[in-house]
C-alpha positions as CSV (number, residue, x, y, z in Angstrom):
1,A,247.3,100.3,221.0
2,G,245.9,98.3,224.0
3,G,242.6,100.0,223.4
4,H,242.7,99.3,219.7
5,T,243.4,95.6,220.4
6,L,240.6,95.5,222.9
7,I,238.1,97.0,220.5
8,S,239.1,94.5,217.8
9,A,238.8,91.6,220.2
10,C,235.4,92.8,221.3
11,L,234.2,92.9,217.7
12,V,235.4,89.4,217.0
13,L,234.0,88.2,220.4
14,K,230.7,89.9,219.7
15,A,230.5,88.3,216.3
16,T,231.3,84.9,217.6
17,N,228.7,85.0,220.4
18,G,225.8,85.3,218.0
19,L,224.4,86.5,214.7
20,Q,223.3,90.0,214.5
21,R,220.9,92.0,212.3
22,T,222.5,94.8,210.3
23,S,220.7,98.0,209.3
24,G,217.3,96.7,210.5
25,Q,217.4,93.8,208.0
26,R,215.9,90.5,208.9
27,V,218.9,88.6,207.6
28,K,221.2,87.9,210.5
29,V,225.0,87.7,210.1
30,E,228.2,88.4,212.0
31,P,229.3,92.0,211.3
32,E,233.0,91.1,211.3
33,L,235.3,88.1,211.4
34,A,239.0,88.0,211.6
35,S,241.3,85.3,210.4
36,Y,244.9,84.4,209.7
37,P,246.0,82.8,206.4
38,G,245.5,79.1,206.2
39,Q,242.7,78.9,208.6
40,T,239.1,77.9,207.9
41,V,236.3,80.5,208.5
42,N,232.6,80.0,208.9
43,L,230.4,82.7,207.6
44,R,227.1,82.3,209.2
45,C,223.8,83.6,207.9
46,A,220.2,83.0,208.9
47,F,216.7,84.2,208.2
48,P,215.0,83.1,211.5
49,D,211.6,84.8,211.0
50,P,210.3,84.5,207.4
51,T,206.7,85.2,208.5
52,G,204.6,86.5,205.7
53,I,207.2,85.9,202.9
54,Q,208.5,83.0,200.9
55,L,212.3,82.4,200.8
56,T,213.1,81.5,197.2
57,M,216.9,81.3,196.9
58,V,220.1,82.5,198.7
59,T,223.3,83.8,197.1
60,W,226.7,84.5,198.8
61,I,228.5,87.4,197.1
62,Y,232.1,88.4,197.6
63,E,233.0,92.1,197.3
64,P,236.7,92.8,197.3
65,K,237.9,96.2,198.3
66,D,239.1,96.7,194.7
67,G,237.7,94.7,191.9
68,E,234.5,93.2,190.7
69,R,232.0,91.5,193.0
70,M,231.4,87.9,192.4
71,N,228.9,85.1,193.3
72,I,230.7,82.4,195.2
73,A,227.9,80.1,196.4
74,V,224.2,79.7,195.4
75,F,221.5,77.6,197.0
76,H,218.0,76.8,195.6
77,P,215.9,74.3,197.5
78,N,214.8,72.6,194.3
79,F,218.2,72.5,192.5
80,G,220.6,72.3,195.4
81,P,223.9,74.2,196.0
82,N,226.1,75.6,193.2
83,Y,229.5,77.1,193.3
84,P,230.2,79.5,190.4
85,E,233.7,80.2,189.1
86,S,235.5,82.4,191.6
87,Q,238.8,82.6,193.5
88,M,237.1,80.6,196.3
89,K,236.0,77.7,194.1
90,G,237.1,74.4,195.6
91,R,237.5,76.1,199.0
92,V,233.9,77.3,199.7
93,T,231.1,74.9,200.7
94,F,227.7,75.2,202.4
95,K,227.7,73.9,206.0
96,P,225.9,71.7,206.3
97,S,225.6,70.7,202.7
98,P,222.9,70.8,201.4
99,P,221.9,73.6,203.8
100,E,218.5,74.7,205.0
101,L,217.2,77.8,203.3
102,S,216.7,79.5,206.7
103,S,220.4,78.9,207.6
104,P,222.7,78.9,204.6
105,S,226.0,79.3,206.3
106,I,229.2,78.8,204.3
107,E,232.7,77.7,205.1
108,I,235.9,78.8,203.4
109,S,239.0,76.7,203.9
110,N,242.6,77.7,203.6
111,V,241.8,81.4,203.5
112,R,244.2,83.7,201.8
113,M,245.2,87.4,202.4
114,T,243.4,88.2,199.1
115,D,240.1,86.8,200.5
116,E,239.7,89.9,202.6
117,G,236.6,91.9,201.9
118,R,232.8,92.0,202.3
119,Y,230.7,88.8,202.1
120,V,227.0,89.4,201.3
121,C,224.4,86.8,202.2
122,E,221.5,87.8,199.9
123,Y,218.1,86.2,199.9
124,A,215.6,86.3,197.1
125,T,212.2,86.5,198.7
126,Y,208.6,86.8,197.6
127,P,206.8,89.3,197.7
128,D,209.3,91.6,199.4
129,G,212.3,91.1,197.0
130,N,215.9,90.8,197.9
131,E,217.2,91.1,201.5
132,Q,220.8,90.9,202.7
133,G,223.3,90.9,205.5
134,I,227.0,91.7,205.2
135,T,230.0,90.3,207.0
136,Q,233.4,92.0,206.8
137,L,236.2,89.4,206.7
138,V,239.4,91.0,208.0
139,M,242.6,89.1,207.2
140,L,245.4,89.4,209.8
141,A,249.2,89.0,209.4
142,K,251.6,89.8,212.2
143,P,254.3,92.2,210.8
144,L,258.0,91.9,211.3
145,N,259.1,95.2,212.9
146,S,262.6,96.7,212.9
147,A,264.3,100.0,213.4
148,T,267.8,101.4,212.5
149,A,269.6,104.6,213.2
150,V,271.2,106.3,210.1
151,T,274.6,107.7,210.7
152,V,274.8,111.3,209.4
153,N,277.0,114.4,209.6
154,A,275.9,117.4,211.6
155,G,274.4,120.1,209.4
156,T,271.7,122.7,209.0
157,Q,269.3,120.9,206.6
158,P,266.9,118.2,207.8
159,V,268.0,114.6,206.9
160,V,266.8,111.1,207.7
161,V,268.4,110.0,211.0
162,A,266.4,106.9,211.7
163,R,264.0,104.4,209.9
164,C,261.4,102.1,211.3
165,E,259.7,99.4,209.2
166,S,256.7,97.2,209.9
167,K,256.9,94.6,207.2
168,D,254.2,92.4,205.7
169,G,251.4,93.1,208.2
170,R,247.7,93.2,207.8
171,P,246.1,95.5,208.4
172,A,248.7,98.3,208.0
173,A,250.6,99.1,211.2
174,K,250.7,102.5,212.8
175,I,254.1,104.0,213.6
176,Q,255.0,106.8,215.9
177,W,258.3,108.1,217.4
178,L,259.2,109.1,221.0
179,T,262.2,111.3,221.5
180,T,263.4,114.7,222.9
181,A,265.1,115.5,219.6
182,K,263.5,118.3,217.6
183,G,262.4,116.6,214.4
184,N,259.4,115.1,212.6
185,W,258.6,112.0,210.6
186,T,257.0,110.8,207.5
187,E,255.3,107.5,206.7
188,T,254.8,105.5,203.5
189,S,253.1,102.2,202.9
190,Q,253.3,99.6,200.1
191,T,250.9,96.8,199.5
192,G,252.4,93.5,198.4
193,T,251.0,90.9,196.0
194,D,249.7,88.9,198.9
195,N,247.7,91.9,200.3
196,T,250.0,92.4,203.2
197,V,251.2,96.0,203.9
198,T,254.7,97.2,204.6
199,V,254.8,100.6,206.5
200,T,258.0,102.6,206.6
201,S,258.5,105.7,208.7
202,E,261.5,108.0,208.5
203,Y,262.5,110.4,211.3
204,R,264.2,113.7,210.1
205,L,265.9,116.5,211.8
206,A,268.7,119.1,211.2
207,P,271.4,117.2,213.2
208,T,273.6,118.9,215.7
209,A,276.4,117.6,217.9
210,M,274.0,117.9,220.9
211,D,271.7,115.3,219.2
212,N,274.4,112.6,219.1
213,A,273.4,109.6,221.3
214,K,270.0,111.0,222.1
215,D,267.4,108.3,222.7
216,L,264.9,107.7,219.9
217,T,262.1,105.0,220.1
218,C,260.0,103.7,217.3
219,L,256.6,102.5,218.6
220,V,254.6,100.1,216.4
221,T,250.9,99.5,216.9
222,H,249.2,96.6,215.3
223,R,246.1,94.6,215.7
224,T,247.9,91.3,216.1
225,Q,250.1,92.5,218.9
226,L,248.9,92.4,222.5
227,K,250.8,95.7,223.1
228,D,252.8,98.2,221.2
229,E,256.2,97.0,220.2
230,S,258.9,99.4,221.3
231,L,262.2,99.6,219.3
232,P,264.8,101.8,221.1
233,L,267.6,103.5,219.2
234,K,270.3,106.1,219.8
235,L,271.0,108.8,217.3
236,A,274.3,108.6,215.5
237,I,275.4,112.2,214.5
238,Q,279.0,112.7,213.4
239,Y,280.6,116.1,213.9
240,P,284.1,117.6,213.9
241,P,285.9,118.0,217.2
242,V,284.7,120.6,219.7
243,V,287.9,121.7,221.4
244,E,288.6,123.3,224.8
245,I,291.9,124.1,226.5
246,E,292.1,124.0,230.3
247,G,294.9,124.7,232.8
248,Y,295.8,128.3,232.3
249,D,295.0,130.3,235.5
250,N,296.4,133.6,234.3
251,N,299.2,133.4,236.9
252,W,302.1,131.7,235.2
253,Y,305.2,133.5,236.6
254,V,308.9,133.1,236.0
255,G,310.2,130.2,238.0
256,R,306.8,128.5,238.6
257,T,307.0,124.8,238.1
258,N,304.8,121.9,237.0
259,V,302.0,123.8,235.2
260,G,300.4,122.7,232.1
261,L,297.5,122.7,229.6
262,L,295.0,120.0,228.8
263,C,293.4,119.9,225.4
264,K,289.9,118.4,225.7
265,A,287.9,117.4,222.6
266,N,284.4,116.1,222.1
267,A,284.0,114.5,218.7
268,N,282.2,111.7,216.8
269,P,284.0,109.7,215.5
270,I,286.7,109.8,218.1
271,P,289.8,112.0,217.3
272,L,292.5,110.6,215.2
273,S,295.2,113.0,216.3
274,V,295.9,115.8,218.8
275,D,298.7,118.2,217.8
276,W,300.3,121.0,219.9
277,K,301.9,124.0,218.2
278,T,302.8,127.6,218.9
279,M,302.0,130.6,216.8
280,T,305.8,131.2,216.4
281,G,306.3,127.7,215.2
282,E,308.9,126.9,218.0
283,M,308.1,124.9,221.0
284,P,309.9,126.0,224.2
285,D,312.6,123.7,225.6
286,T,310.9,123.5,229.0
287,V,307.7,122.0,227.5
288,Q,306.9,118.4,227.4
289,I,304.0,117.0,225.3
290,K,302.2,113.7,225.7
291,E,299.1,113.3,223.6
292,N,296.6,115.9,224.7
293,E,298.6,117.1,227.6
294,L,301.2,119.9,227.5
295,K,303.5,120.3,230.6
296,V,305.8,123.1,231.5
297,L,308.5,122.0,233.8
298,K,309.6,125.5,234.7
299,V,308.1,128.7,233.5
300,D,310.5,131.2,231.7
301,S,310.1,133.9,229.1
302,S,310.0,131.4,226.3
303,V,306.6,130.2,227.5
304,N,305.3,133.8,226.8
305,T,303.6,132.6,223.6
306,T,300.3,131.3,222.1
307,F,299.8,127.6,222.3
308,V,297.6,126.0,219.7
309,C,295.9,122.6,220.0
310,E,294.6,121.1,216.8
311,V,292.3,118.0,216.9
312,K,291.4,116.0,213.9
313,N,288.9,113.3,213.2
314,S,287.5,111.8,209.9
315,I,284.9,114.7,209.7
316,G,287.3,117.6,210.0
317,A,289.9,119.5,212.1
318,T,289.3,122.1,214.9
319,R,291.9,124.4,216.4
320,E,291.8,126.2,219.8
321,Q,294.4,128.4,221.3
322,V,295.4,130.1,224.5
323,T,297.9,133.0,224.9
324,I,300.2,132.8,228.0
325,N,301.3,136.0,229.6
326,V,304.3,135.2,231.8
327,R,304.5,137.4,234.9
328,G,307.9,138.5,236.1
329,E,307.1,137.6,239.7
330,L,304.5,136.0,241.8
331,H,301.0,137.4,241.5
332,P,300.7,140.2,244.2
333,D,297.8,138.5,246.0
334,L,299.7,135.2,246.1
335,S,302.9,137.1,247.3
336,K,301.0,138.5,250.3
337,L,299.7,135.0,251.1
338,H,303.2,133.6,250.7
339,F,304.7,136.3,253.0
340,S,301.9,135.8,255.6
341,L,302.7,132.1,255.6
342,I,306.4,132.8,256.2
343,R,305.6,135.2,259.1
344,T,303.2,132.7,260.6
345,I,305.8,129.9,260.4
346,G,308.6,132.3,261.8
347,A,306.4,133.2,264.7
């Protein structure tokens, strides 16, 4: 975008520093001018070397991008200046007025977005006929840029997860997205009655739980901005709980104390409830439950069951289970360690 701005600035600067010939013509004009609404622009035109020909009359013609071309200012040295009916009438004048035929520049006051287009300074000459120079007037409007994340549920089909809008700019802004998410974007534009353009870009992907909270940045490039505007977002993907039970080490033996299970859940939105159950429907007396934590005060045969943790949020419910195999005695490897410790202490 910096390069784009620099090129634009150079064009305007180049045009401002002096008139230029276009396409080998003898009529000298500024190739491009840029302006904001409400300003006054000076469209310069000159025929500095009329050697061998006679300058008869000059006409300024406006050519909109869409629509009919129209005469906006005419000057004849015998009859003076005239301003035909046009959208610029009352706002366009020769400067100075009356002008010299060799330098018939015009001034347009209170320029509007709809004044954008090509301005042709056309001379009627004898004996060579008509010669002309063309100035492109570019109207500028700084857009209002915004970006929002769209909250969606995880799924297999691509959906819109973010929108970025560059509103009421001129010329149309360019939008791109920066992210590690695996998606793509589309762009649409709409021209308003005042000739400004609103550009809307939508980022789409098949959302997964892994995409939630990923960084997504909308980057807006526009001629009126010194640099690209960066609009950071975070993806908002909702998904049912992903549940995991921790704490069982495959060595719960009769008489072991203070063991337990922890039900961990990753979800968006956050879980509404965590429920512990057993496959038999009966919870052992030695078990204590507090939210997502299940504690066994002392292991006995009643703990020889399958514990189920069910976690719910507004998207759905997920169950995870773990089957406990209660051992009759201490695990053999741990028994040897226990016996070795006793011998060491006894020694």
